[in-house]
TORDO-344179 format. One record per residue: residue in one letter; x, y, z of N, C-alpha, C, O in turn. Coordinates in steps of 0.2 Angstrom, whole numbers, plus 5000, padded with zeros to 4 digits. Example, Ala and Ser with C-alpha at 12.3 -4.5 7.8 and 13.67 -1.06 7.14 Angstrom:
BEGIN
A506649725039506249785039506649845039507149835042
S506449895035506849955036506450005039506750065040
END
This chain:
BEGIN
M500449945000500050005000500450065000500950075004
S500350114996500750174995500650225001500050225004
R501150265003501050305008500550365007500550385001
Q500150385012499650435011499950495014500150495020
V500050545010500350615013499850665012499550685007
F499650695018499250755018499650815018499950835023
L499650845012500050905011499650965011499150975008
Y499951015015499651085015500151135014500551145018
D500151165008500651205005500351265002500351264996
P500151315005500151325012499451315015498951305011
P499351305022498751295024498351355025498751405026
E497751355025497351415027497351425035497351475038
R497451365038497451365045497851305048497751245045
F498251305052498651255056498751265063499051315065
V498451225067498351245074498451175078498351125076
A498651185085498551135090497951145094497851205095
G497651095096497051105100496851045104497250995103
T496351045108496150985112495450975111495051015110
V495250915113494550885114494550855121494950815123
G494050875125493950855132494150895137494350955136
L494050875143494150915149494850915152495250865150
P495150965155495850965158495950905162495450885166
G496450865161496650805164496450745160496650685161
R495950755155495750705151495750725143495350705139
R496150775142496150805135496550755130497050725132
T496250765124496650735118496950785114496550835112
F497550785113497850845109497850825101497950765100
F497750875097497750865090498150925087498250975089
L498450905081498650955076498150955071497950895069
Q497951015068497451015063497651065058497751125059
A497651035051497751085046497151085041496751035041
S497051145038496451145034496651195028497051245029
A496351175022496351225016495951195011495851135010
A495651245007495151225002494651175003494551124999
G494351175009493851135011494051065014493651025016
R494751055014494950995017495151005024495451065026
V495050955029495350965036495650895037495350845036
T496250905040496650845043496750855050497050905052
S496550805054496750805061497150745063496950685061
V497650755067498050695069498150705077498250765079
S498150655080498250655088498950645090499350615086
L499050675096499750665098499750685106499250695108
E500350675109500350685116500550755118500750795114
K500350775124500450845126501150865126501350915123
A501550815128502350835127502550845120503050885119
Q502250805115502450815108502250885106502650915102
V501650905108501450975106501851025109502151075105
E502051025115502551065119503251065115503451125114
A503451005114504151005111504151035104504551075102
L503551025100503551045093503551125093503851155090
A503151155098503051225098503751255100503951305097
E504051225105504751255107505251245102505651295101
R505251195098505751185093505651235087506051255084
I504951245086504851295080505151355082505451395078
D504951385088505251445090506051445090506251495088
E506351395092507051395092507351395085507851435084
L507051355081507251355074507151425070507551445067
L506551455072506451525069506951575071507151615068
D507151565078507651615081508251605077508651655076
E508451545076509051525073509051555066509651575063
V508551545062508451575055508651645055508951675051
V508251685060508351755060509151775062509351815059
R509451735066510151745068510551735062511051775061
R510451675059510951665053510851705047511351715043
T510251735046510151785041510251855042510151895038
G510451865049510551935051509951975051509952035050
G509351945052508751975052508351985046507852025045
N508651955040508351965034507851925031507551935026
A507751865035507251815034506551845036506551885040
P506051825032505351855034505051815040504551785039
V505351825045505151785051505051845057505551875059
P504451855060504351905065504651875071504751815073
A504851925076505151905082504651875087504751825091
V504051895086503451865090502851855085502851875079
A502351815087501851805083501451865082501251905087
P501251885075500951945074500151935076499851885076
A499951995079499251985081498751975076498151945077
D498851995070498351985064498251905062497851895059
V498751865064498751795062498551755069498551695068
H498451785074498351745081497651715080497151745078
D497651645081497051605080496851575087497151535090
T496251595090495951565096495351525095495051505100
A495151515089494551475088494651405089495251375089
P494151365091494151295092494351255086494351285080
L494551195087494651155081494051145077493451145079
D494151135070493551125066493251065067493551005068
A492551065068492251005070491950975063491751005058
P491850905063492050855068492750845067493050845062
V493050825073493750815074493850735073493650695077
E494050715067494150645065494850635064495250655060
E495150585069495850575069496050535063495750475062
E496550555059496850515053497250465056497350405053
F497750485060498250435063498450475070498350525071
R498850425074499150455080499950465078500250425075
V500150525080500850545078501350505082501350495088
G501850485078502450445082503050495081503350505086
T503250505075503850545074503650615070503250615066
M504050665073503950735070504650755067505150735070
A504650805062505250835060505050905058504550925056
L505550945058505551015057506151035052506651005052
A506051075047506551105043506351175041505751195041
W506851215039506751275036506951275029507551255027
D506551285024506651285017506851355015506451405015
G507551365015507851435014507651465007507551525006
E507551425002507351444995506651474995506551524992
D506251444998505551464998505351505004504751535005
Q505851515009505751545015505151515019504651555021
R505051455020504551415023504751365029505351335028
M504351365034504451315039504151245037503551255035
V504451195037504151125035504051085041504551075045
V503451065043503251025048503050965046502550965042
E503350905048503050845046502850805053503250805057
A502350765052502050725058501950655055501450655050
Q502250605057502250545054501850495059501950505065
A501450445056501050405060501550355064502050335062
L501250345070501550295075501550225072501050205069
V502150195072502250125069502550085074502950095078
E502250025075502449975079503049935075502849905070
L503649925078504149895075504249825079504249825085
D504249775075504349705077505049685076505249665070
V505549695080506249685079506549635085506249635090
D507049605083507349555088508049585091508149575097
T508349625087509049645090509049725089508649755086
D509549755092509749825092509849845085509649895082
E510249795081510349815074509749815070509649865066
D509349775071508649775067508249835069507949865064
L508249855075507949915077508249975074507850015071
A508949985074509250035070509050045063508950095060
E509049985060508949975052508149995051508050035046
A507749975055507049995055506950065056506550095052
E507250095061507150165062507450205056507150255054
E507950185053508250225047507750215041507650265038
R507450165040506950155035506350205036506150235031
M506150205042505550245044505750325042505250355040
L506350345043506550415042506550435035506550495033
Q506650385030506750395023506050415020505550385023
D506050455015505350475012505150415007505150425001
D504950355010504850305006504050305004503650325008
E503950284998503250284995502850234999502250234998
N503150185002502750135006502750145013502550105017
G502950205016502950225023502350235026501850235022
P502350255032501650265036501450335034501750375031
P500750345035500450405033500850465036501150465042
M500750525033501150585035500750645034500450655029
L500750695039500550765038501150805037501550805041
R501150845031501650885029501350955028500950965024
V501651005032501351075032501951125031502451115034
R501851165026502351215024502051285026501551305024
L502351315031502151385034502551435033503251435032
S502351495033502751555033502951565040502751535044
G503451615040503751625047503251655052503251635058
A502751695049502251725054501751665056501551665062
Q501551625051501151565053501451525058501151495062
A502051505057502451465062502451495069502351455074
R502651555069502651595076501951585079501851575085
A501451605075500751595078500551525080500251525085
F500751475076500651405078500951395085500651365089
A501651415085501951395092501651435098501651405103
K501451495097501151535102500551495105500451485111
R500051485100499451445102499551385105499251365110
A500051345102500151275105500451275112500151235116
L500851325114501051335120500451355125500451335131
D500051395122499451425126498951365128498751355133
V498951315123498451255123498751215129498451185133
V499451205128499751155133499651185140499551145145
N499751255141499751285148499051295150498951315156
A498551275146497851295148497551235152496951235153
G497951185154497651125157497551135165497451195167
R497651085169497551095176498151135179498751125176
P498051175184498551215187499051165191498851115193
P499651185191500151145195500051155202499951215205
C500251105206500251115214500851155215501451145213
P500751205220501351255221501851215225502451245225
L501751155228502251125232502651075227503251075228
C502351035223502650975220502650985212502950945209
S502251035210502151045203501750995199501751005193
L501450945202501050895199500350935197500250975201
P499950905192499350945191498850935197498850875200
L498450985198497950985203497350965200497150985195
D496950915203496350895201495750935204495850955210
P495150945201494650985204494450955211494250995215
E494450885212494250855218494850855223494750825229
G495350885222495950885227496550855224496550835218
H497050845228497750825226498050785231498150815237
V498350725230498750695235499450715233499750685228
C499750755237500450785236500950745239500950735245
P501450725236502050685239502450735244502750705248
R502450795243502750845247502350845254502650875259
Q501750825254501350835260501350765263500850745268
N501750715261501750645264501150615263500950575267
G500850625257500250585255499550615257499050585256
Y499550665261498950695264498650735258498950765254
R497950725258497550755252497550825254497350855259
R497650865249497650945250497050965246497050955240
G496651005249496051035246496251095242496851125243
L495851115238495951175234495751235238495851295235
END
């Protein structure tokens, strides 16, 4: 079966969002253009890492070009997107591997999210070989979402993604673990339930 690539070049909208209540949220990346919508699920930590790496890569592009790249220092207000995910949210696949690149010729950020794949290997050598095959742009590889963003779109995505990650349950001031609405068993309180 040939690889399915969901390409958005450029997307009308590319955002991170959630479905569900804090503590039980499912995180999604969602791209849309010309009436098409693609949603892929991933872990909260993946969303946070993606947003942080996008900002780091954009900062490096600005540094290396001496400020000549079309990359704003912060997310422009006119591209800030606070709308919910487009409904219905239908998961195409669960993300396993992500990749980022800057296309200097087109002045675009390239974001790739590849489907999670179970590897059945017996040795470390087999694992290394299987991982190498997965990273190649093979026509028989797992499904992939590929999005090409302007510098402004990438900054706006990163800002929203971090806002979404931070919108969950507040952290305990003592141990930094998430507080539940019904209370919190804090390890720093020796297991005593702490009320809100």
